[in-house]
C-alpha positions in Angstrom: 23.0 10.8 -5.5 20.2 11.4 -7.9 16.8 10.5 -6.3 14.0 8.6 -8.0 10.5 8.7 -6.7 8.4 5.6 -6.8 4.6 6.0 -6.1 2.1 3.2 -5.4 -1.6 3.4 -4.9 -3.5 1.4 -2.3 -7.2 0.7 -1.7 -6.7 0.1 2.0 -4.7 2.1 4.6 -3.5 -1.1 6.3 -1.8 -2.2 3.0 -0.1 1.1 2.6 1.1 1.2 6.2 2.5 -2.3 5.8 4.4 -1.2 2.7 5.8 1.8 4.6 6.9 -0.5 7.4 8.6 -3.0 5.0 10.3 -0.2 3.1 11.8 1.3 6.3 12.9 -2.1 7.4 14.8 -2.5 4.1 16.6 0.8 4.8 14.6 3.3 2.7 14.7 6.6 4.6 12.3 8.8 2.6 8.9 7.1 2.8 5.6 9.0 2.9 2.0 7.9 3.2 -0.9 10.2 2.3 -4.4 10.3 0.7 -4.5 9.7 -3.0 -5.2 12.9 -5.0 -8.5 13.3 -6.6 -9.4 15.5 -9.6 -11.0 18.8 -8.7 -14.6 19.0 -9.8 -14.7 21.1 -13.0 -17.6 22.0 -15.2 -17.6 20.7 -18.7 -15.7 23.0 -21.1 -13.5 24.4 -18.3 -10.3 22.8 -19.7 -8.6 24.0 -22.8 -9.1 22.0 -26.1 -5.3 22.0 -26.7 -2.4 22.0 -24.2 1.0 23.0 -25.6 2.8 22.5 -22.3 2.4 22.1 -18.5 2.6 25.9 -18.2 -0.9 26.1 -19.8 -2.2 24.4 -16.6 -0.4 26.4 -14.0 -1.2 29.7 -12.3 2.1 31.3 -13.2 2.2 35.0 -12.8 5.3 35.7 -14.7 7.5 34.2 -17.5 9.4 32.0 -15.1 6.6 29.5 -15.0 6.6 29.6 -11.2 3.1 29.2 -9.8 0.8 26.8 -8.3 -0.9 23.9 -10.1 -4.4 24.6 -11.3 -5.3 21.0 -12.1 -4.7 18.1 -9.7 -4.3 14.8 -11.4 -6.7 12.0 -10.7 -5.6 8.4 -10.5 -8.0 7.7 -13.4 -5.7 9.7 -15.6 -2.9 7.3 -14.6 -4.6 4.2 -15.9 -6.0 3.3 -12.5 -9.7 3.6 -13.1 -11.9 1.2 -11.2 -12.5 -0.9 -14.4 -8.8 -1.2 -15.1 -7.5 -1.9 -11.6 -10.5 -3.3 -9.8 -10.7 -0.6 -7.2 -13.7 -1.4 -5.0 -15.0 2.2 -4.4 -14.0 4.3 -7.4 -10.3 4.5 -7.0 -7.3 4.2 -4.6 -7.5 5.9 -1.3 -3.8 6.0 -0.3 -0.5 6.7 -2.0 2.9 5.7 -0.7 5.9 7.6 -2.1 9.5 6.4 -1.6 12.6 8.2 -2.8 15.6 6.2 -3.5 18.7 6.0 -5.7 18.6 4.2 -9.1 19.9 1.0 -7.4 16.9 0.8 -5.0 14.1 1.3 -7.5 13.4 -2.4 -8.4 13.4 -3.5 -4.8 11.1 -0.7 -3.7 8.7 -1.6 -6.6 8.7 -5.3 -5.5 7.9 -4.4 -1.9 5.1 -2.0 -2.9 3.5 -4.5 -5.2 3.9 -7.4 -2.7 2.0 -5.3 -0.2 -0.9 -4.8 -2.6 0.0 -1.5 -4.3 -0.3 -0.6 -7.9 2.9 1.1 -9.0 
């Protein structure tokens, strides 16, 4: 089975916990709840003007590309800025991740959205 990851962002932990509970009741085994990632504070000009690939933003120490990420994505970069999504305090606080097969994606999205998440 090829797994698909579905992520949903929540403003309140209670909403995220409800979504996790509902997903597990529906039979989803891989469900995780955690704090939403925030962008690391970087001074102006610390990012390159042009990025040719993801390897440009990693700390790879050899040609394999293996290394840790240098830049953590912020929810604002995903179109979830407070103006766009109405987040009450500057962005979502929680993220729920569910892994499922292709046939479970639509139902997982519905559960997450019904619980108040932005998928």
